[in-house]
N, C-alpha and C positions, 0 to 999 in steps of 0.2 A: 504493499499499500504505499502510495506516494506521501511525503511529509506536508505536500501543499492543499492536502483536502482540509476544508474548514473544519475548526473546532468548536465553533457555536452556531446558534441559529442564525445570527446576523449573517455570517459567512455565508450559510447556506443560500440566504435570500439574495446576498449581492451577487451570488454566482448563477442566480436564477435557476437553482436545482430544482429538477421536476421530479418528484416521487410518484411512481406509479403504483396503484393497487397491485396485490401479489398476482391476480390472475391476468392483469394486464401486462405486467413484467414478464411472466411466464411465455404469454402469447407473443409479446415484441421480440423476445430474444429468439423464440423457436422459429418465427418467420425469418429473422436475419441468418439464422443457421441454415434454414432450408434455402435461401436465396443464394447463400455461398456454398452449397453442396458440403456442408460440415457433416461429421459424425454426430448424431444427435444423442445416442446412448451408448457410449463406449462400453465394450465388456458385455453386452448383451448378444448373445449368438442365437441364430434360427429365429428370429422373430421379425426379421426385415421386411417380410411381405405379410405378415399377419398382425401380430400385437402392436408393433410399433405404429403402422399408420393409423389404426383405432385409436391409439394413445395420443398422437399427435392431433387428431381430429378432436379429441376431447378438449386438448389443453386450446386449440384455437376457437372451439365455442365457449370455453370458460365453464366447462362442467366440472361437477364432483365426479370421482372416479372410485370405483371398487373393482379391484382384479379378483377374478374367480379362478381359481385352480386347484388341483392336488399340491402336495408337499413338493418341494424341489424344483419349481418351475420358474425360479427367479422373481417372484412378485416382489418380495422385499427390496432385492436389488435394483429392480425397475423403479419403485417408488424412491428409494434412496438417489437414484440418478437424476430424478427431476431437479435437484438442487442446481445441477449444472446449467439449467435454463435461467438462474437468477443472474443478476448482475454481480460481479465479484463482490463489491463492498455495498452497502446500504447503510445511511445514517439512521441512527435511533437516538432518543433521549438518554443522556445518562443519568445514573443514580435514580433509575427507575425500575420497579420490580418486573414489569413486562416490557418487551420491545414495543417502544411507541414511535409513531410517526411524529417527527418534531413540529411538523406543520400541523397537525390535527388529531393530539392525544385522545385516548379514549377512556383512561381510567382517571377516577378522582385524583390519583398521585400525579400523573402526567399533568393534568389540566392545572394543578395547584403550581406545580414547577413553573409553567408557562406563565400562570397569572403572577408569580412573584418575580421571575427573573427576565420574562420576555425574551427578548433577542440575545440577551447574555446567556441563555441556558445551553449548558454544555452539550457537546454532541459527542457520541461514541459511534464508531465505524464498525459494524458487524459483517463478518466475511459470510459469503454463501453457505459455506459448510456447518455454521452455526445456526442455519435458518431451518432447522429439521429436528422434529420430535417424534418419538415412536413410543408405542405401548403395544405390549401383547395382552390382548383381551384375556382376563381368568374371571371366574365367577366372583372373587373377592374384590374386584375393584368397584371403588365407590366414587359418588358424585364428587366428593372431597378431592380424589386424585385427578379426575378430569378437568372439573370446574372450578372448585375452591371450598374454602373452609373459614370460619372465624378463627383468627389467630388467638390464641390465649395469651401469648406473651405481649401482644399489643393491648389487649384488655388490662391486663396486670401492669402495664406501664400507665394506666389512667385513662385511656378512650373508652368511651361508652360503646356498647354493644350496638347501638342505633348508628354509630358512626361507620360508613363504608370504608375508611381507612383502617378497620380493624380486619379487613378481608384478607386473607391468603389466597392468591390465586392459584389454580391447578395447572396441569400440563398444557392444555389446550390453550389458556390465555398466555401462558409463558412462551407458546410459539407463534404469537401473533408476528405479523409480517412475515411469516413462512410457511412450512407445510407440516402438518401433523398426521402421521399414520397410526392406525389401529389395526394390529395384526390378528387375523381369525376374528373378525367382527361378531359372529353369531354368538362366540361365547361370553359376551357381555350379558349380564342380567337384563330382563326385559325393563326395569325401572331405570337402569343406566342407559339403556337404548333410546329411553324417552328423554332423559337429560342431554343426551348427545343430540337428537334430534332437534330439541329447542335451540342448542348452542348453534347447529347449523342452519335451522330455517329461521328462527323468530329473534336470534340473538338476544333472548331474554331469559335469564335464568335466576332462581332464588337460592341463596344461601342462607340457611339459618334464619329465614324471614327476611332478609335483605332482597329486594327486588332490584337486581342489577342489570341494566342494559349495556352491553358491550358490543358495540359495532366491530368484532374482530374482522381483522384482515387477515384470514388463515385460509388454506386448502386443506380441507381433511379429506383424507384418502383412505382406502381401507383394502384388506385382504380377506378372502373367505374361501372356505372349500364349497364347491358348487353344491353338495348333497346337503349342507347346513343351511345355505342362503336360498331358501324357498319360503313360500307362505306357508307352509306345512312345517318348515323346520323351526329353527331357533332365532328366527329373525322377524321383528315387528314391521306389518306391512307399510307404515308411514315411512320409517327410515330407509326401507328397500326402495320406496318410491323416490325418496330424496336424492338418490344417486343418479346423475344424468347418464353416465356412461357405464355399462357393466362389461367389462373386457375380459374374454376368456383366455387363459393361458394355456400352454399345452408344452408336452415334452419334446425334445428334438425330433424333427420329422424325418430325418436321415442320419446315417451312421456318421457321415463326415462332420455333422453339427455336433453329435456327441462327443466325438474324439477332440474337436476344437476346445470344447468346455472342459474336457478332462486335462488335456494339455495346459489350459489357461488356469485352472483352479488348483491342480494337483500341486501339492507341497514338495517341492524338488530343491534339495541342498546343494549350492555350488561347492564343489570341491576339486582340488587339483590333482588328488590323488588317483581318482578313478576316471575313465572315460564312459559315460552312460549312452549305449545305443539301444534305441527301441524299434524293432521291426515293425512296418506297418502292419503286417498280418496280427501281431499280437495287440497291438492298440485296437485293431478291428474286433479281436476276440473280446477284448474286456467291455467294448461298447456293445457288442452283440449279447454278452451275458444280461445285461440290463434290458435290451429290446425283447429278449425271450422272457426276462421277468414280467415285463409289461403285458405280455399276452398269456402268459401261464395261467391255468385255471387252479394252480395250487398256491398262488399268491394273492392276496388280498388287494384287489384292484381299486376298491373304495379309498384305500389310504395311499394307493400309487407307489411307484418305484421311483425315488429321487434321482436326479442327475448325480447326488451327492453319493450314489450307490458306485457308479462308473468311477468317480473321483477316489473314493476310498479303495476299490479295488485295484485301480491303477497305482496308488500310492504302495499297497499291500505287495503286488508284483514287483514293483522296483526293489522295496526294500528287500525282499527275499533273494533276488538276484545279486544285489550289492552284498547281502550278508555271505553269499556263497563265494564272491570274488575276494572277500576280505580272508575267509578261511583258506582259500585255495592261493592266495597271494597273487592274484591276477588283476592286471591293470583295466583291462576293458571289461565291461559289464553289458550283458544282454539277456534279457528276460526268456525264459523256455517256458515249454509246456509243462515240465515237471515242477515248475514255480506255481502253477494255477491252483493246487489244494491249497495254498497259503493265502489265498484272496477268501476263502470261506469263512474266517472269522469277521472280516469286514463286510461281507454280504449278509452274514445272519443278522447284523444289528440294523441293516437297512431296508429289508424285507419284512413284511408282515404276512406269514404263511396261513392258509386256510385250516391246515391240519395242525393239531397239537399233540399228535403221537410222539413217543419216544422215538428218536433215531431217524423219524421220517424228514424232518427239517434238513438234516445232512444230506440224505438221498436226493431231496428235491432241487438242492443248490448243486450238487455234483452232477444231475442231469442237465441243467442249465449250463453248466461249464461244458460237457461233453457235447451239448447241443450246439452251442456256440462255436467250437472248434471245429466240427464237422461242416458247418455252415459257411464259415469263412473259407475253409479247405475246398469245398466244392465251388466255391465262386472262383476260385484261383485255377484249380486242374480240372481237365476233362477226366473221364472215367478211365480211358485207356493210356493217358499221357504219362504215366510212371510205370508202364508194364515191364520196363527193363529191370526197374529196382526189384518189382516183384518176383522176377525170374531168378534174380539173385538168392532171393531168400527161399525159393523152391528148390534151389539145389543144394539146400541143407545149412544155409548160413544163419546165425542168429548173432544179435548185437545187445548189448545192455546199456541203458541210459540211466540217469537220475540227477537230481538237483545237485547233488555234491560231487558229481564226475566233473572232472576238469575240461576245459576247452579243448586242450590238447590231446586228450584220450579220444575225443570224436573225429580227430584228422584221420586216425586209423580206419573208421569206417568208410570214409571217403574213398580210400584206396581199395576196399574190399568189397564194396557194394557197387557194382556196375550202374551207370546211369543217374549216381547220387551226385556226382560233382556237377554234372550239366544241370540238373534241377536245381541245386543250390545258386548256382550262377544266374540262372532265370530268376529265381526268388529275390536274392539279395546282392546281386552283383559280383563280379569276380574279386574285387579288391576289399571285400568284407573281413573284418577280424575274425579269429578263431571264435571268439564267444558269439559272433552274430551266425557263422556257419554252425556251430553246436546248435543254436536256437532254430535254424531252419532245418537241420535234420531230425530234431524232435519233433517239428511241426508235421514235417513230411511223413515221418513213419507213424505217428498217432493218427493223421488224416487217414492213410491207408488202413489201418486197423479198424478205426470208426466206419470204414466203408467195406469191411470184412475182407479185405486183401490180405492183411497179415493177423496172425494171432499175436497176443499180449499175455505176458504172465507178469502180474504185479507183485512184485517182492516186498513191498513196503507202502502204507498208506501215506508215505511223503513223496512217492513219485518215481521209486526206483522200479524199472521194468525190463523185461526181456521181450524183443521183438523177434518172431520167428514165422515160418510158413505154417 
């Protein structure tokens, strides 16, 4: 922030500073970004032709917004990114409990400051990141949390209960001149929904007998699960009617979007000691696991399967491949098929299964993983494309793989299995490291096994296996 910005109301007036209402400010800056072909909501992947155009229309029309969708569909991130449409800095009255427009304060405290100090009233410059408030709706939320309450300390200091200056404002007034978000709106008790409706529509609320009319300049947005946000659900009809735009979010509509989110959100630790290489087919397998879970009858689709499942699985896959490289003292790190059993703990915490029988959850997740492997494999290879490799095993050859086998040990397989080297080069290129080649070998062998071209003897639950005819 430049030091030349005015420090009092007189300076604002002398500069002819124009302070727009929140909705107009968002609209103005959105129009500017659209005219300049700027990225509107950075970091939001897969909504370019669906959610984002609807969101832009809602902002251009100045409507209140509710995002409907299952968990893990970037609803909160979208709402938080709305602050990027604010001016970087905005002036507010200093020493005031709630952010106040210096030209037109709405609270008794702000009005008193202007009455006493006039143009000498001090100005504070608030960054756009500060103009956002958020609350997760829970049944124990009170009107005092959202709107306000009588402050007993101010009463103890000698003010009368009838004095409006005894009030302590809640979260929504404290987000005046900004955006306030309520996550999982239907979880609010009905009487709190009524209070929220009044704050949005009438701007007229009562706090312990005080009738306080606050012309709040705040955009109240919300998120909800579609199942709960119905007239038969846990939402009162007048509040449902208040939101002008009800925008439906969704999970990534293609694998590439899922992978982009995985790579963007995955927690990767930079290190000079290891070189991490993730073949494309391994990324596709992780994304495909999530896609299959979203279609599985064994998974509760009402709660959904969050994109966080893909992110957590991706992190777990990389963690186990790194652990192997550390133990084997290898510099190059590449995840393999034998690392996939280690994503199970991550996935178990991200999906809600329909069955509760002991041991069934493990079997269901293992089926999802195997289904993802064979699906990706069959997208890459035709049925008879690896016939030379199968013929090598038909002659009596067998090989052992495992998550703790060194990358170097796999190079012997390339020499012994006809056609394997050519298939690896087609999959990952000729210049790939031994770690990537080892990963490619496991992928090819497991794909042939799942297509019933090779037999596999599992030696341990952690991925040690023998492939043979």
